[in-house]
N, CA, C and O atoms as CSV, one atom per row, in Angstrom:
chain,resi,resn,atom,element,x,y,z
A,1,MET,N,N,125.691,23.579,127.642
A,1,MET,CA,C,125.013,22.962,126.524
A,1,MET,C,C,125.255,21.461,126.563
A,1,MET,O,O,126.289,20.989,127.035
A,2,LYS,N,N,124.286,20.734,126.060
A,2,LYS,CA,C,124.375,19.273,126.047
A,2,LYS,C,C,124.003,18.751,124.664
A,2,LYS,O,O,123.206,19.351,123.943
A,3,ARG,N,N,124.600,17.625,124.320
A,3,ARG,CA,C,124.195,16.888,123.126
A,3,ARG,C,C,123.353,15.713,123.620
A,3,ARG,O,O,123.804,14.916,124.443
A,4,VAL,N,N,122.142,15.618,123.115
A,4,VAL,CA,C,121.270,14.500,123.447
A,4,VAL,C,C,121.179,13.626,122.209
A,4,VAL,O,O,120.737,14.069,121.149
A,5,GLU,N,N,121.602,12.384,122.357
A,5,GLU,CA,C,121.599,11.429,121.248
A,5,GLU,C,C,120.651,10.296,121.622
A,5,GLU,O,O,120.804,9.661,122.666
A,6,CYS,N,N,119.673,10.051,120.756
A,6,CYS,CA,C,118.673,9.023,121.016
A,6,CYS,C,C,118.700,8.009,119.888
A,6,CYS,O,O,118.770,8.378,118.716
A,7,ILE,N,N,118.644,6.751,120.234
A,7,ILE,CA,C,118.534,5.693,119.240
A,7,ILE,C,C,117.182,5.029,119.472
A,7,ILE,O,O,116.939,4.449,120.530
A,8,VAL,N,N,116.298,5.120,118.467
A,8,VAL,CA,C,114.922,4.663,118.625
A,8,VAL,C,C,114.498,3.807,117.438
A,8,VAL,O,O,115.209,3.703,116.439
A,9,ARG,N,N,113.327,3.199,117.569
A,9,ARG,CA,C,112.751,2.409,116.478
A,9,ARG,C,C,112.345,3.347,115.333
A,9,ARG,O,O,111.815,4.430,115.584
A,10,PRO,N,N,112.588,2.942,114.084
A,10,PRO,CA,C,112.314,3.832,112.944
A,10,PRO,C,C,110.861,4.295,112.840
A,10,PRO,O,O,110.611,5.439,112.462
A,11,HIS,N,N,109.907,3.434,113.165
A,11,HIS,CA,C,108.510,3.829,112.995
A,11,HIS,C,C,108.056,4.856,114.033
A,11,HIS,O,O,106.956,5.398,113.920
A,12,LEU,N,N,108.883,5.130,115.042
A,12,LEU,CA,C,108.545,6.118,116.057
A,12,LEU,C,C,109.193,7.478,115.809
A,12,LEU,O,O,109.050,8.392,116.621
A,13,LEU,N,N,109.907,7.614,114.687
A,13,LEU,CA,C,110.636,8.849,114.406
A,13,LEU,C,C,109.721,10.069,114.398
A,13,LEU,O,O,110.047,11.073,115.031
A,14,ASP,N,N,108.600,10.016,113.709
A,14,ASP,CA,C,107.721,11.184,113.620
A,14,ASP,C,C,107.193,11.605,114.988
A,14,ASP,O,O,107.127,12.797,115.288
A,15,ALA,N,N,106.819,10.635,115.814
A,15,ALA,CA,C,106.313,10.947,117.152
A,15,ALA,C,C,107.402,11.586,118.009
A,15,ALA,O,O,107.144,12.559,118.718
A,16,VAL,N,N,108.613,11.045,117.948
A,16,VAL,CA,C,109.717,11.590,118.732
A,16,VAL,C,C,110.059,12.992,118.243
A,16,VAL,O,O,110.277,13.895,119.051
A,17,LYS,N,N,110.109,13.179,116.926
A,17,LYS,CA,C,110.417,14.493,116.353
A,17,LYS,C,C,109.387,15.533,116.789
A,17,LYS,O,O,109.756,16.639,117.183
A,18,SER,N,N,108.120,15.193,116.724
A,18,SER,CA,C,107.067,16.128,117.143
A,18,SER,C,C,107.175,16.456,118.626
A,18,SER,O,O,107.013,17.609,119.026
A,19,GLY,N,N,107.448,15.449,119.434
A,19,GLY,CA,C,107.610,15.671,120.868
A,19,GLY,C,C,108.775,16.590,121.179
A,19,GLY,O,O,108.675,17.447,122.057
A,20,LEU,N,N,109.889,16.418,120.460
A,20,LEU,CA,C,111.049,17.274,120.673
A,20,LEU,C,C,110.758,18.714,120.256
A,20,LEU,O,O,111.165,19.654,120.938
A,21,GLN,N,N,110.062,18.885,119.149
A,21,GLN,CA,C,109.712,20.242,118.716
A,21,GLN,C,C,108.774,20.905,119.724
A,21,GLN,O,O,108.869,22.111,119.954
A,22,ASP,N,N,107.873,20.134,120.323
A,22,ASP,CA,C,106.933,20.676,121.304
A,22,ASP,C,C,107.626,21.199,122.565
A,22,ASP,O,O,107.133,22.132,123.198
A,23,VAL,N,N,108.770,20.603,122.933
A,23,VAL,CA,C,109.468,21.068,124.136
A,23,VAL,C,C,110.520,22.131,123.843
A,23,VAL,O,O,111.201,22.598,124.757
A,24,GLY,N,N,110.660,22.519,122.565
A,24,GLY,CA,C,111.543,23.631,122.241
A,24,GLY,C,C,112.811,23.311,121.490
A,24,GLY,O,O,113.663,24.185,121.337
A,25,VAL,N,N,112.967,22.094,121.015
A,25,VAL,CA,C,114.154,21.763,120.218
A,25,VAL,C,C,113.958,22.365,118.830
A,25,VAL,O,O,112.962,22.085,118.163
A,26,VAL,N,N,114.911,23.193,118.395
A,26,VAL,CA,C,114.757,23.898,117.125
A,26,VAL,C,C,115.495,23.235,115.965
A,26,VAL,O,O,115.256,23.588,114.810
A,27,GLY,N,N,116.377,22.293,116.241
A,27,GLY,CA,C,117.098,21.607,115.184
A,27,GLY,C,C,117.575,20.254,115.652
A,27,GLY,O,O,117.857,20.052,116.833
A,28,MET,N,N,117.664,19.328,114.714
A,28,MET,CA,C,118.140,17.982,115.052
A,28,MET,C,C,118.716,17.341,113.808
A,28,MET,O,O,118.443,17.779,112.690
A,29,THR,N,N,119.506,16.312,114.000
A,29,THR,CA,C,120.082,15.538,112.912
A,29,THR,C,C,119.587,14.112,113.042
A,29,THR,O,O,119.629,13.526,114.123
A,30,ILE,N,N,119.115,13.554,111.927
A,30,ILE,CA,C,118.573,12.199,111.911
A,30,ILE,C,C,119.481,11.331,111.048
A,30,ILE,O,O,119.845,11.718,109.938
A,31,THR,N,N,119.843,10.163,111.556
A,31,THR,CA,C,120.672,9.221,110.813
A,31,THR,C,C,120.048,7.836,110.902
A,31,THR,O,O,119.656,7.394,111.982
A,32,GLU,N,N,119.957,7.152,109.768
A,32,GLU,CA,C,119.506,5.761,109.792
A,32,GLU,C,C,120.709,4.890,110.123
A,32,GLU,O,O,121.741,4.958,109.456
A,33,VAL,N,N,120.565,4.071,111.156
A,33,VAL,CA,C,121.663,3.230,111.624
A,33,VAL,C,C,121.166,1.802,111.790
A,33,VAL,O,O,119.966,1.541,111.709
A,34,LYS,N,N,122.089,0.882,112.023
A,34,LYS,CA,C,121.750,-0.503,112.331
A,34,LYS,C,C,122.549,-0.929,113.543
A,34,LYS,O,O,123.675,-0.477,113.747
A,35,GLY,N,N,121.968,-1.797,114.344
A,35,GLY,CA,C,122.686,-2.263,115.521
A,35,GLY,C,C,121.882,-3.298,116.282
A,35,GLY,O,O,120.784,-3.682,115.879
A,36,PHE,N,N,122.453,-3.741,117.393
A,36,PHE,CA,C,121.729,-4.654,118.261
A,36,PHE,C,C,122.223,-4.481,119.679
A,36,PHE,O,O,123.335,-4.009,119.912
A,37,GLY,N,N,121.398,-4.862,120.609
A,37,GLY,CA,C,121.733,-4.859,122.027
A,37,GLY,C,C,121.169,-6.127,122.619
A,37,GLY,O,O,121.471,-7.225,122.151
A,38,ARG,N,N,120.359,-5.986,123.635
A,38,ARG,CA,C,119.745,-7.156,124.257
A,38,ARG,C,C,118.730,-7.820,123.337
A,38,ARG,O,O,118.403,-8.995,123.509
A,39,GLN,N,N,118.236,-7.072,122.366
A,39,GLN,CA,C,117.237,-7.618,121.454
A,39,GLN,C,C,117.819,-8.764,120.616
A,39,GLN,O,O,117.098,-9.697,120.263
A,40,LYS,N,N,119.103,-8.701,120.301
A,40,LYS,CA,C,119.854,-9.753,119.615
A,40,LYS,C,C,119.334,-10.118,118.223
A,40,LYS,O,O,119.603,-11.223,117.751
A,41,GLY,N,N,118.613,-9.243,117.564
A,41,GLY,CA,C,118.148,-9.531,116.210
A,41,GLY,C,C,116.957,-10.467,116.210
A,41,GLY,O,O,116.339,-10.710,117.246
A,42,HIS,N,N,116.641,-10.994,115.023
A,42,HIS,CA,C,115.521,-11.930,114.904
A,42,HIS,C,C,115.713,-12.796,113.670
A,42,HIS,O,O,116.595,-12.539,112.851
A,43,THR,N,N,114.881,-13.824,113.544
A,43,THR,CA,C,114.965,-14.751,112.418
A,43,THR,C,C,113.850,-14.440,111.426
A,43,THR,O,O,112.704,-14.230,111.823
A,44,GLU,N,N,114.180,-14.409,110.143
A,44,GLU,CA,C,113.194,-14.176,109.090
A,44,GLU,C,C,113.239,-15.318,108.098
A,44,GLU,O,O,114.236,-16.033,108.003
A,45,THR,N,N,112.160,-15.485,107.362
A,45,THR,CA,C,112.094,-16.508,106.336
A,45,THR,C,C,111.941,-15.833,104.987
A,45,THR,O,O,111.069,-14.983,104.807
A,46,TYR,N,N,112.787,-16.207,104.041
A,46,TYR,CA,C,112.721,-15.653,102.698
A,46,TYR,C,C,112.784,-16.808,101.710
A,46,TYR,O,O,113.781,-17.528,101.656
A,47,ARG,N,N,111.715,-16.989,100.922
A,47,ARG,CA,C,111.612,-18.072,99.944
A,47,ARG,C,C,111.892,-19.432,100.566
A,47,ARG,O,O,112.584,-20.266,99.984
A,48,GLY,N,N,111.353,-19.638,101.739
A,48,GLY,CA,C,111.461,-20.926,102.402
A,48,GLY,C,C,112.729,-21.136,103.202
A,48,GLY,O,O,112.850,-22.140,103.903
A,49,ALA,N,N,113.677,-20.217,103.117
A,49,ALA,CA,C,114.930,-20.362,103.854
A,49,ALA,C,C,114.936,-19.394,105.033
A,49,ALA,O,O,114.604,-18.218,104.886
A,50,GLU,N,N,115.311,-19.896,106.187
A,50,GLU,CA,C,115.426,-19.048,107.364
A,50,GLU,C,C,116.816,-18.436,107.428
A,50,GLU,O,O,117.814,-19.095,107.135
A,51,TYR,N,N,116.866,-17.176,107.813
A,51,TYR,CA,C,118.156,-16.540,108.049
A,51,TYR,C,C,118.023,-15.577,109.219
A,51,TYR,O,O,116.932,-15.098,109.531
A,52,ARG,N,N,119.127,-15.311,109.842
A,52,ARG,CA,C,119.148,-14.492,111.061
A,52,ARG,C,C,119.524,-13.056,110.713
A,52,ARG,O,O,120.534,-12.818,110.050
A,53,VAL,N,N,118.715,-12.104,111.159
A,53,VAL,CA,C,119.008,-10.682,111.011
A,53,VAL,C,C,119.562,-10.214,112.351
A,53,VAL,O,O,118.826,-10.110,113.333
A,54,GLU,N,N,120.858,-9.933,112.387
A,54,GLU,CA,C,121.492,-9.557,113.648
A,54,GLU,C,C,121.474,-8.048,113.870
A,54,GLU,O,O,121.273,-7.594,114.996
A,55,PHE,N,N,121.680,-7.273,112.820
A,55,PHE,CA,C,121.696,-5.825,112.951
A,55,PHE,C,C,120.342,-5.285,112.513
A,55,PHE,O,O,119.957,-5.396,111.349
A,56,LEU,N,N,119.627,-4.697,113.469
A,56,LEU,CA,C,118.286,-4.218,113.213
A,56,LEU,C,C,118.306,-2.732,112.873
A,56,LEU,O,O,119.136,-1.990,113.399
A,57,PRO,N,N,117.402,-2.289,111.999
A,57,PRO,CA,C,117.369,-0.865,111.651
A,57,PRO,C,C,116.885,-0.026,112.828
A,57,PRO,O,O,115.922,-0.378,113.509
A,58,LYS,N,N,117.562,1.070,113.048
A,58,LYS,CA,C,117.213,2.042,114.089
A,58,LYS,C,C,117.403,3.434,113.500
A,58,LYS,O,O,117.920,3.587,112.394
A,59,VAL,N,N,116.982,4.438,114.248
A,59,VAL,CA,C,117.184,5.828,113.860
A,59,VAL,C,C,117.906,6.530,115.001
A,59,VAL,O,O,117.523,6.403,116.164
A,60,ARG,N,N,118.960,7.277,114.652
A,60,ARG,CA,C,119.683,8.055,115.658
A,60,ARG,C,C,119.287,9.521,115.487
A,60,ARG,O,O,119.402,10.087,114.400
A,61,ILE,N,N,118.825,10.114,116.568
A,61,ILE,CA,C,118.420,11.515,116.577
A,61,ILE,C,C,119.402,12.264,117.473
A,61,ILE,O,O,119.585,11.907,118.637
A,62,GLU,N,N,120.031,13.299,116.927
A,62,GLU,CA,C,120.972,14.096,117.706
A,62,GLU,C,C,120.451,15.521,117.784
A,62,GLU,O,O,120.035,16.098,116.779
A,63,ALA,N,N,120.477,16.082,118.983
A,63,ALA,CA,C,120.062,17.465,119.177
A,63,ALA,C,C,120.980,18.114,120.198
A,63,ALA,O,O,121.353,17.493,121.194
A,64,VAL,N,N,121.340,19.355,119.950
A,64,VAL,CA,C,122.125,20.129,120.905
A,64,VAL,C,C,121.160,21.103,121.566
A,64,VAL,O,O,120.478,21.875,120.892
A,65,VAL,N,N,121.112,21.056,122.899
A,65,VAL,CA,C,120.143,21.871,123.628
A,65,VAL,C,C,120.815,22.575,124.798
A,65,VAL,O,O,121.893,22.185,125.246
A,66,ALA,N,N,120.151,23.625,125.283
A,66,ALA,CA,C,120.613,24.316,126.486
A,66,ALA,C,C,120.425,23.385,127.680
A,66,ALA,O,O,119.564,22.506,127.663
A,67,ASP,N,N,121.231,23.586,128.708
A,67,ASP,CA,C,121.182,22.733,129.895
A,67,ASP,C,C,119.774,22.648,130.491
A,67,ASP,O,O,119.371,21.593,130.982
A,68,GLU,N,N,119.022,23.765,130.450
A,68,GLU,CA,C,117.691,23.796,131.046
A,68,GLU,C,C,116.700,22.891,130.326
A,68,GLU,O,O,115.703,22.479,130.919
A,69,LEU,N,N,116.956,22.574,129.056
A,69,LEU,CA,C,116.025,21.772,128.259
A,69,LEU,C,C,116.263,20.274,128.348
A,69,LEU,O,O,115.424,19.494,127.898
A,70,VAL,N,N,117.371,19.862,128.909
A,70,VAL,CA,C,117.753,18.448,128.870
A,70,VAL,C,C,116.685,17.542,129.486
A,70,VAL,O,O,116.309,16.540,128.877
A,71,ASP,N,N,116.199,17.868,130.659
A,71,ASP,CA,C,115.204,17.012,131.314
A,71,ASP,C,C,113.922,16.914,130.499
A,71,ASP,O,O,113.338,15.836,130.391
A,72,ALA,N,N,113.479,18.028,129.928
A,72,ALA,CA,C,112.267,18.020,129.107
A,72,ALA,C,C,112.464,17.185,127.850
A,72,ALA,O,O,111.551,16.474,127.429
A,73,VAL,N,N,113.652,17.264,127.244
A,73,VAL,CA,C,113.950,16.487,126.045
A,73,VAL,C,C,113.959,14.994,126.373
A,73,VAL,O,O,113.352,14.198,125.657
A,74,VAL,N,N,114.631,14.618,127.433
A,74,VAL,CA,C,114.699,13.207,127.833
A,74,VAL,C,C,113.300,12.678,128.149
A,74,VAL,O,O,112.940,11.585,127.712
A,75,ASP,N,N,112.518,13.434,128.895
A,75,ASP,CA,C,111.154,13.006,129.224
A,75,ASP,C,C,110.305,12.840,127.974
A,75,ASP,O,O,109.524,11.895,127.875
A,76,SER,N,N,110.450,13.747,127.023
A,76,SER,CA,C,109.685,13.663,125.779
A,76,SER,C,C,110.029,12.394,125.000
A,76,SER,O,O,109.137,11.708,124.501
A,77,VAL,N,N,111.316,12.086,124.898
A,77,VAL,CA,C,111.730,10.874,124.180
A,77,VAL,C,C,111.230,9.631,124.910
A,77,VAL,O,O,110.754,8.691,124.274
A,78,LEU,N,N,111.333,9.617,126.224
A,78,LEU,CA,C,110.848,8.469,126.991
A,78,LEU,C,C,109.353,8.241,126.766
A,78,LEU,O,O,108.915,7.097,126.637
A,79,GLN,N,N,108.576,9.309,126.720
A,79,GLN,CA,C,107.133,9.175,126.533
A,79,GLN,C,C,106.771,8.712,125.131
A,79,GLN,O,O,105.845,7.919,124.963
A,80,THR,N,N,107.491,9.195,124.123
A,80,THR,CA,C,107.105,8.902,122.739
A,80,THR,C,C,107.745,7.646,122.169
A,80,THR,O,O,107.198,7.060,121.236
A,81,ALA,N,N,108.887,7.212,122.699
A,81,ALA,CA,C,109.614,6.085,122.100
A,81,ALA,C,C,109.482,4.783,122.884
A,81,ALA,O,O,109.915,3.736,122.402
A,82,ARG,N,N,108.902,4.821,124.063
A,82,ARG,CA,C,108.839,3.624,124.899
A,82,ARG,C,C,107.676,2.723,124.492
A,82,ARG,O,O,106.522,3.150,124.460
A,83,THR,N,N,108.007,1.453,124.178
A,83,THR,CA,C,106.976,0.450,123.918
A,83,THR,C,C,106.957,-0.596,125.028
A,83,THR,O,O,105.998,-1.357,125.156
A,84,GLY,N,N,108.024,-0.628,125.832
A,84,GLY,CA,C,108.114,-1.600,126.912
A,84,GLY,C,C,108.742,-2.916,126.497
A,84,GLY,O,O,108.770,-3.859,127.288
A,85,LYS,N,N,109.249,-3.001,125.274
A,85,LYS,CA,C,109.859,-4.236,124.774
A,85,LYS,C,C,111.346,-4.023,124.542
A,85,LYS,O,O,111.816,-2.889,124.442
A,86,PHE,N,N,112.084,-5.134,124.459
A,86,PHE,CA,C,113.498,-5.038,124.112
A,86,PHE,C,C,113.627,-4.323,122.773
A,86,PHE,O,O,112.811,-4.522,121.874
A,87,GLY,N,N,114.656,-3.490,122.645
A,87,GLY,CA,C,114.905,-2.809,121.377
A,87,GLY,C,C,114.330,-1.415,121.308
A,87,GLY,O,O,114.351,-0.797,120.243
A,88,ASP,N,N,113.807,-0.891,122.429
A,88,ASP,CA,C,113.266,0.470,122.424
A,88,ASP,C,C,114.350,1.513,122.188
A,88,ASP,O,O,114.055,2.588,121.666
A,89,GLY,N,N,115.579,1.229,122.552
A,89,GLY,CA,C,116.667,2.153,122.259
A,89,GLY,C,C,117.337,2.695,123.498
A,89,GLY,O,O,117.155,2.183,124.603
A,90,LYS,N,N,118.124,3.755,123.291
A,90,LYS,CA,C,118.908,4.374,124.358
A,90,LYS,C,C,118.894,5.884,124.171
A,90,LYS,O,O,118.649,6.391,123.077
A,91,ILE,N,N,119.165,6.590,125.268
A,91,ILE,CA,C,119.371,8.037,125.238
A,91,ILE,C,C,120.730,8.307,125.870
A,91,ILE,O,O,121.016,7.831,126.969
A,92,PHE,N,N,121.568,9.072,125.173
A,92,PHE,CA,C,122.881,9.458,125.682
A,92,PHE,C,C,122.905,10.974,125.815
A,92,PHE,O,O,122.492,11.685,124.899
A,93,VAL,N,N,123.380,11.471,126.944
A,93,VAL,CA,C,123.509,12.911,127.155
A,93,VAL,C,C,124.972,13.201,127.445
A,93,VAL,O,O,125.566,12.609,128.347
A,94,SER,N,N,125.550,14.117,126.673
A,94,SER,CA,C,126.957,14.465,126.892
A,94,SER,C,C,127.126,15.984,126.853
A,94,SER,O,O,126.332,16.690,126.230
A,95,SER,N,N,128.155,16.472,127.516
A,95,SER,CA,C,128.425,17.903,127.586
A,95,SER,C,C,129.174,18.377,126.348
A,95,SER,O,O,129.960,17.636,125.758
A,96,LEU,N,N,128.922,19.604,125.971
A,96,LEU,CA,C,129.633,20.231,124.858
A,96,LEU,C,C,130.412,21.427,125.382
A,96,LEU,O,O,129.889,22.224,126.161
A,97,ASP,N,N,131.655,21.551,124.957
A,97,ASP,CA,C,132.464,22.692,125.373
A,97,ASP,C,C,132.125,23.938,124.573
A,97,ASP,O,O,132.088,25.041,125.118
A,98,GLU,N,N,131.880,23.765,123.291
A,98,GLU,CA,C,131.679,24.928,122.428
A,98,GLU,C,C,130.828,24.551,121.234
A,98,GLU,O,O,130.937,23.448,120.698
A,99,VAL,N,N,129.975,25.483,120.821
A,99,VAL,CA,C,129.196,25.351,119.591
A,99,VAL,C,C,129.403,26.636,118.809
A,99,VAL,O,O,129.306,27.727,119.369
A,100,ILE,N,N,129.689,26.512,117.513
A,100,ILE,CA,C,129.930,27.679,116.669
A,100,ILE,C,C,129.092,27.544,115.407
A,100,ILE,O,O,129.169,26.537,114.703
A,101,ARG,N,N,128.285,28.572,115.124
A,101,ARG,CA,C,127.521,28.595,113.878
A,101,ARG,C,C,128.456,29.101,112.784
A,101,ARG,O,O,128.978,30.211,112.881
A,102,ILE,N,N,128.668,28.309,111.761
A,102,ILE,CA,C,129.623,28.641,110.710
A,102,ILE,C,C,129.215,29.911,109.964
A,102,ILE,O,O,130.060,30.764,109.693
A,103,ARG,N,N,127.935,30.046,109.630
A,103,ARG,CA,C,127.480,31.177,108.807
A,103,ARG,C,C,127.751,32.526,109.458
A,103,ARG,O,O,128.206,33.457,108.794
A,104,THR,N,N,127.472,32.636,110.762
A,104,THR,CA,C,127.571,33.944,111.433
A,104,THR,C,C,128.731,34.071,112.407
A,104,THR,O,O,129.094,35.178,112.804
A,105,GLY,N,N,129.314,32.939,112.792
A,105,GLY,CA,C,130.388,32.972,113.774
A,105,GLY,C,C,129.886,33.037,115.208
A,105,GLY,O,O,130.687,33.153,116.136
A,106,GLU,N,N,128.553,32.962,115.407
A,106,GLU,CA,C,128.010,32.984,116.762
A,106,GLU,C,C,128.538,31.792,117.548
A,106,GLU,O,O,128.809,30.728,116.991
A,107,ARG,N,N,128.677,31.992,118.857
A,107,ARG,CA,C,129.210,30.942,119.730
A,107,ARG,C,C,128.278,30.671,120.895
A,107,ARG,O,O,127.458,31.508,121.274
A,108,GLY,N,N,128.427,29.472,121.455
A,108,GLY,CA,C,127.659,29.101,122.632
A,108,GLY,C,C,126.187,28.890,122.318
A,108,GLY,O,O,125.834,28.438,121.229
A,109,GLU,N,N,125.322,29.224,123.290
A,109,GLU,CA,C,123.894,28.992,123.120
A,109,GLU,C,C,123.292,29.820,121.993
A,109,GLU,O,O,122.258,29.444,121.440
A,110,ASP,N,N,123.922,30.947,121.639
A,110,ASP,CA,C,123.429,31.742,120.496
A,110,ASP,C,C,123.549,30.979,119.188
A,110,ASP,O,O,122.830,31.270,118.232
A,111,ALA,N,N,124.451,30.004,119.136
A,111,ALA,CA,C,124.676,29.249,117.901
A,111,ALA,C,C,123.747,28.064,117.756
A,111,ALA,O,O,123.721,27.419,116.707
A,112,ILE,N,N,122.980,27.765,118.800
A,112,ILE,CA,C,122.095,26.596,118.718
A,112,ILE,C,C,120.927,26.873,117.816
A,112,ILE,O,O,120.076,26.005,117.625
């Protein structure tokens, strides 16, 4: 089993979510986050005063999937979240030793 964590632009959340559901992801966790990378923020003007916004809003999507689904999940996120500009985000894939469903006590892929 793998945990796939994606950090994407907020306005692309619905497209990414639909793409993940289409490839078989049955559950995910969404978190609103802020951060910066190479994009380095931007400058905004408010009431005539300029100020720098360093931490930009992003959305973190986490999904636990079977090993066989990882490539399809990554490809789906790449297709739906890529704009070709700085700030498109990142995808992290990490291994999980164990998953346990609290309600039933199921373990492993049965708990996904």
